[in-house]
C-alpha positions, 0 to 999 in steps of 0.5 A: 082524584081528577074524576072527582072534579067532574062528578061524584058518580064515576060513570057520570064523571068519566063522561064529563071528563071525556067531554072536557078532553074532547073540547080541548082536542077540538081547539087544536094545537096551541103554541102556549102549550107546546115545548119547553115546559116551565124552563121555557115559560119563565125565560130559560135556565138563567131565569130559573136560577134567579127565581131560586134565589128570590121569593118565588117558587114554582112547584109546577108548570102553570100551563099544565096543572093550573095556578099554584094555589090550585095545585097547593090545594090539591096537595093539601087534600091528598095529604089529608086523605093519606095521613088524616086531618091535622096529622104531620106528613113526612114532607113536613119533617125538616133536617133540623127536626130529624136530627133533634128528635133522633139525637134526643131519643138516643141521649146525644147532643145535636152538636156532637152529631153534626160534628162528624166524629166517629164515636160508636154512639154518634155513628149509630145516631147518624145511621138512624138519621140517614135511614129515616131521611133517605129510605123512609122520607125519600130525600137526597143524601146530599142534603143531609151530608152538610148538616151531619158533617160527612160526605154524601156517600157516607150518608147513603152507607149509613142509611143502609146500616140503619135499615136493620133497625128501621122499624125502631127508627120509624116509630121514634119519628112517628111517636111525636 
């Protein structure tokens, strides 16, 4: 991916990249690129917490990867290569969408799934949701615990139980 930015032919791209890096080395150490990362560059942890409450979002340290627009463009290009143009990526799946799809497929009301009850059909639906969220999408069980009305540990246990029907759960999510 990086070499593509320096040329279409691999050999030429490597040479251009090597030249680019050598030019940077010749500039020596630069204080704006040393230590602290994103946290230091925005003013410390307090400033980062403030940003999390505001509209700004930082996906990367601009000093290293470049402007947010550039990074987002790269992400979109990678998504298209991995999933094909127009295809919904795993990242686009929200907790709400996941709960709705699995609940609907299993014929259970969303409100019931979110209530934390222990009926067998609700546990099965939560297993599917937890499996998809934690194992397939690679997300945190803590994020899913609140909407499901359970503790984070319960989400991880349910994800392990949901693994036995993993193929079925993945097909359910991919089919729409």
